[in-house]
C-alpha positions as CSV (number, residue, x, y, z in Angstrom):
1,X,0.0,0.0,0.0
2,X,1.3,3.5,-0.8
3,X,2.2,5.6,2.2
4,X,0.7,8.9,0.9
5,X,-1.8,9.9,-1.8
6,X,-2.0,13.4,-3.3
7,X,-5.5,14.5,-4.5
8,X,-5.8,17.1,-7.2
9,X,-8.9,19.3,-6.8
10,X,-9.3,21.8,-9.6
11,X,-12.1,24.4,-9.5
12,X,-12.4,24.5,-13.3
13,X,-13.9,22.0,-15.7
14,X,-11.1,22.2,-18.2
15,X,-7.3,22.4,-17.6
16,X,-4.4,22.5,-20.0
17,X,-0.7,22.7,-19.3
18,X,2.5,22.6,-21.3
19,X,5.8,21.8,-19.7
20,X,9.4,21.0,-20.6
21,X,11.5,18.7,-18.5
22,X,14.4,21.1,-18.0
23,X,11.9,23.6,-16.5
24,X,10.3,21.1,-14.1
25,X,12.0,17.7,-14.1
26,X,11.0,16.5,-10.6
27,X,9.4,13.1,-10.3
28,X,6.1,12.6,-8.5
29,X,6.9,11.5,-5.0
30,X,3.5,10.1,-4.3
31,X,0.6,8.6,-6.2
32,X,-2.3,10.9,-7.0
33,X,-5.8,10.9,-8.4
34,X,-8.3,13.5,-9.5
35,X,-11.9,14.0,-10.4
36,X,-11.3,14.7,-14.0
37,X,-10.1,12.7,-17.1
38,X,-6.5,13.1,-18.1
39,X,-4.8,13.1,-21.4
40,X,-1.0,13.1,-21.6
41,X,0.7,13.9,-24.9
42,X,4.4,13.4,-25.0
43,X,6.1,15.6,-27.6
44,X,9.7,14.7,-26.7
45,X,11.5,12.1,-24.4
46,X,9.9,9.4,-22.3
47,X,8.0,9.2,-19.1
48,X,7.1,6.2,-16.9
49,X,3.5,5.8,-15.7
50,X,2.6,3.6,-12.7
51,X,-1.0,2.7,-12.6
52,X,-3.3,-0.4,-11.8
53,X,-0.3,-2.3,-10.6
54,X,1.5,-1.9,-13.9
55,X,4.5,0.1,-15.1
56,X,4.0,1.7,-18.5
57,X,6.5,3.5,-20.8
58,X,5.1,6.6,-22.6
59,X,7.2,7.6,-25.6
60,X,7.5,10.5,-27.9
61,X,4.4,11.2,-30.2
62,X,2.2,9.1,-28.0
63,X,-1.0,10.0,-26.2
64,X,-2.1,8.4,-23.0
65,X,-5.7,8.4,-21.7
66,X,-6.2,8.1,-17.9
67,X,-9.6,7.6,-16.4
68,X,-10.8,9.8,-13.5
69,X,-10.4,8.7,-9.9
70,X,-7.6,6.2,-10.7
71,X,-4.5,6.3,-8.7
72,X,-1.3,6.9,-10.7
73,X,2.0,8.6,-10.8
74,X,4.7,9.4,-13.4
75,X,8.5,9.5,-13.2
76,X,10.8,11.0,-15.8
77,X,12.8,8.7,-18.0
78,X,14.3,11.5,-20.1
79,X,14.7,15.0,-18.5
80,X,14.6,16.6,-22.0
81,X,10.9,15.7,-22.3
82,X,8.2,18.0,-23.4
83,X,4.5,17.2,-22.7
84,X,1.0,18.6,-22.8
85,X,-1.5,17.5,-20.1
86,X,-5.2,18.0,-20.5
87,X,-7.8,17.5,-17.8
88,X,-11.6,17.8,-18.1
89,X,-14.7,17.0,-16.2
90,X,-17.7,15.0,-17.5
91,X,-19.8,18.1,-17.7
92,X,-17.3,19.9,-19.9
93,X,-17.7,17.5,-22.8
94,X,-20.8,18.0,-24.9
95,X,-23.6,15.6,-24.1
96,X,-23.8,14.2,-27.6
97,X,-20.1,13.2,-27.3
98,X,-20.2,11.5,-23.9
99,X,-19.8,8.1,-25.6
100,X,-16.3,9.0,-26.5
101,X,-15.4,8.7,-22.8
102,X,-16.3,5.0,-22.8
103,X,-14.2,4.3,-25.9
104,X,-11.0,6.1,-24.7
105,X,-11.0,6.1,-20.9
106,X,-13.1,3.1,-19.8
107,X,-11.0,0.2,-21.1
108,X,-9.9,-1.2,-17.7
109,X,-6.5,0.5,-17.8
110,X,-4.5,3.2,-19.5
111,X,-5.0,3.5,-23.3
112,X,-2.1,4.7,-25.4
113,X,-2.2,5.8,-29.0
114,X,0.7,6.6,-31.4
115,X,0.2,9.8,-33.4
116,X,3.4,9.6,-35.3
117,X,2.9,11.0,-38.8
118,X,-0.4,12.5,-37.7
119,X,-0.7,16.2,-38.4
120,X,-4.3,17.1,-37.5
121,X,-4.1,16.0,-33.8
122,X,-1.1,18.2,-32.9
123,X,-2.8,21.0,-34.8
124,X,-5.9,20.7,-32.7
125,X,-3.9,20.7,-29.5
126,X,-2.0,23.8,-30.6
127,X,-5.3,25.6,-31.2
128,X,-6.5,24.5,-27.8
129,X,-3.4,25.8,-26.1
130,X,-3.7,29.2,-27.8
131,X,-7.4,29.5,-27.0
132,X,-7.0,28.3,-23.4
133,X,-4.4,31.0,-22.6
134,X,-6.2,33.7,-24.5
135,X,-9.2,33.2,-22.2
136,X,-11.7,35.2,-24.2
137,X,-15.4,35.4,-23.4
138,X,-16.3,32.6,-25.8
139,X,-13.2,30.5,-25.1
140,X,-15.2,28.0,-22.9
141,X,-17.5,27.1,-25.8
142,X,-14.7,27.0,-28.4
143,X,-12.6,24.7,-26.2
144,X,-15.6,22.4,-25.8
145,X,-15.9,22.1,-29.6
146,X,-12.1,21.6,-30.0
147,X,-12.2,18.9,-27.3
148,X,-15.0,17.0,-29.1
149,X,-13.1,17.3,-32.3
150,X,-9.9,16.0,-30.7
151,X,-11.5,13.0,-29.0
152,X,-13.4,12.1,-32.2
153,X,-10.1,12.1,-34.1
154,X,-8.6,9.9,-31.4
155,X,-11.5,7.5,-31.6
156,X,-11.0,7.2,-35.3
157,X,-7.3,6.6,-34.7
158,X,-8.1,3.9,-32.1
159,X,-10.2,2.1,-34.8
160,X,-7.1,2.0,-37.0
161,X,-4.6,0.9,-34.4
162,X,-4.0,-2.0,-32.0
163,X,-3.0,-0.2,-28.9
164,X,0.0,-1.7,-27.1
165,X,1.8,-0.7,-23.9
166,X,5.1,-1.8,-22.6
167,X,4.0,-3.0,-19.2
168,X,5.9,-4.5,-16.2
169,X,4.0,-5.7,-13.2
170,X,4.7,-3.9,-10.0
171,X,3.4,-4.2,-6.5
172,X,-0.2,-3.0,-6.3
173,X,-0.3,0.7,-5.6
174,X,-2.9,0.8,-2.9
175,X,-5.6,-1.1,-1.1
176,X,-8.6,0.9,-0.1
177,X,-7.8,4.6,0.2
178,X,-8.1,5.2,-3.5
179,X,-11.5,3.6,-3.5
180,X,-12.6,5.8,-0.6
181,X,-11.4,8.9,-2.3
182,X,-13.0,7.9,-5.6
183,X,-16.3,7.3,-3.8
184,X,-16.2,10.8,-2.2
185,X,-15.3,12.4,-5.5
186,X,-18.3,10.8,-7.2
187,X,-20.9,11.2,-4.3
188,X,-19.9,14.4,-2.5
189,X,-23.2,16.0,-3.4
190,X,-25.0,13.3,-1.3
191,X,-25.0,12.8,2.4
192,X,-21.6,11.2,3.2
193,X,-20.5,10.4,6.8
194,X,-17.9,8.1,8.3
195,X,-20.8,5.7,9.1
196,X,-21.9,5.7,5.5
197,X,-18.3,4.9,4.3
198,X,-17.9,2.3,7.0
199,X,-21.1,0.5,5.9
200,X,-20.2,0.8,2.2
201,X,-16.6,-0.5,2.5
202,X,-17.1,-2.8,5.5
203,X,-14.6,-0.9,7.7
204,X,-14.6,0.6,11.1
205,X,-15.0,4.4,11.2
206,X,-11.8,4.7,13.2
207,X,-9.9,2.8,10.5
208,X,-11.2,5.1,7.8
209,X,-10.1,8.1,9.9
210,X,-6.6,6.7,10.3
211,X,-6.3,6.0,6.6
212,X,-7.2,9.6,5.7
213,X,-4.7,11.0,8.2
214,X,-1.9,8.7,7.1
215,X,-2.5,8.8,3.3
216,X,-3.7,12.3,2.6
217,X,-2.6,14.2,5.7
218,X,-6.1,15.5,6.6
219,X,-9.3,14.2,8.2
220,X,-12.2,12.7,6.3
221,X,-14.4,15.8,6.9
222,X,-11.6,18.1,5.8
223,X,-11.2,16.2,2.5
224,X,-15.0,16.1,2.0
225,X,-15.2,19.9,2.5
226,X,-12.3,20.5,0.2
227,X,-14.1,18.5,-2.6
228,X,-17.4,20.3,-2.0
229,X,-16.0,23.8,-1.9
230,X,-13.9,23.1,-5.0
231,X,-17.2,22.2,-6.8
232,X,-18.9,25.3,-5.4
233,X,-16.0,27.5,-6.7
234,X,-16.3,25.9,-10.1
235,X,-20.0,26.6,-10.3
236,X,-19.6,30.2,-9.0
237,X,-17.1,30.8,-11.8
238,X,-18.6,28.9,-14.7
239,X,-22.4,29.3,-14.2
240,X,-25.0,31.9,-13.2
241,X,-26.7,29.6,-10.7
242,X,-27.9,31.2,-7.5
243,X,-25.9,30.7,-4.3
244,X,-28.6,28.6,-2.7
245,X,-28.6,26.2,-5.7
246,X,-24.8,26.0,-5.7
247,X,-24.9,25.2,-2.0
248,X,-27.2,22.2,-2.7
249,X,-25.2,21.0,-5.7
250,X,-22.1,21.0,-3.6
251,X,-23.7,18.8,-1.0
252,X,-24.6,21.3,1.7
253,X,-28.1,21.6,3.2
254,X,-27.5,24.5,5.6
255,X,-26.7,28.0,4.2
256,X,-24.9,29.2,7.3
257,X,-22.7,26.1,7.5
258,X,-21.9,26.4,3.7
259,X,-21.0,30.1,4.1
260,X,-18.8,29.4,7.1
261,X,-16.8,26.6,5.4
262,X,-16.5,28.5,2.2
263,X,-15.1,31.6,4.0
264,X,-12.7,29.4,6.1
265,X,-11.2,27.7,3.0
266,X,-11.1,30.7,0.6
267,X,-11.1,33.8,2.8
268,X,-14.1,35.1,0.9
269,X,-17.8,34.7,1.0
270,X,-19.4,32.9,-2.0
271,X,-20.6,36.3,-3.4
272,X,-17.2,37.9,-3.0
273,X,-15.5,35.0,-4.7
274,X,-17.9,35.2,-7.7
275,X,-17.3,38.9,-8.0
276,X,-13.6,38.4,-7.8
277,X,-13.6,35.7,-10.6
278,X,-15.9,37.8,-12.8
279,X,-13.6,40.7,-12.4
280,X,-10.6,38.6,-13.4
281,X,-12.4,37.4,-16.6
282,X,-13.5,40.9,-17.5
283,X,-9.9,42.2,-17.2
284,X,-8.8,39.7,-19.8
285,X,-11.5,40.5,-22.4
């Protein structure tokens, strides 16, 4: 079992990052997981991915698809690497294209495709990078369309290839903590207590508390609040929903309690946070 798990909580539905190894060549010290789907495109070099008890080599001109709530980590095999990482939530992908998720992310393990000699996929990614960092008023919609186009092209490529991964078996990465985190990430909007988790996973409440402290470094309730407030921040930024609606969507039933936790974790009230984020967007238009 891994000693520690890092959890990535992003308060945005779509995330894109470009990095070169000589700028940031540190390996991941711990396994991590997140609520969104991940696409790793390696432009140069090699990286090693540990996932599902396997060790996989990701090479230049290959794209790796990693399902949400799956524990994994990467280490650098070549510190001259260049890569693009893309993360997106279910709700960011257009409804009519949701079936693409099943084809590319739900295959029981990481899927890797070679895009060597492919010109259209790098071109789409380049357009996505430019649009993401331009951050114009209509960028959200445009990025949705570009993502659908990118995944559709990947699905076509998958139909033409027989995906293969260089895999070595390694000791299983974890036992139960990743399942607990995945459960919370999926059901945070419902009533979740230690007793609910204990009953669902056939564990003692005290055992669950110790697992969270040891593996994540915080208590169960601290993690649950972090997930819920992250979702509230996303909805405050990306939607025009009323605060009371957002409170319920994030899993809270008491307005005063929601306001107190939000203020504690962000330093702002929900209204102040929304005004701040709107102001940031307006300054970039």
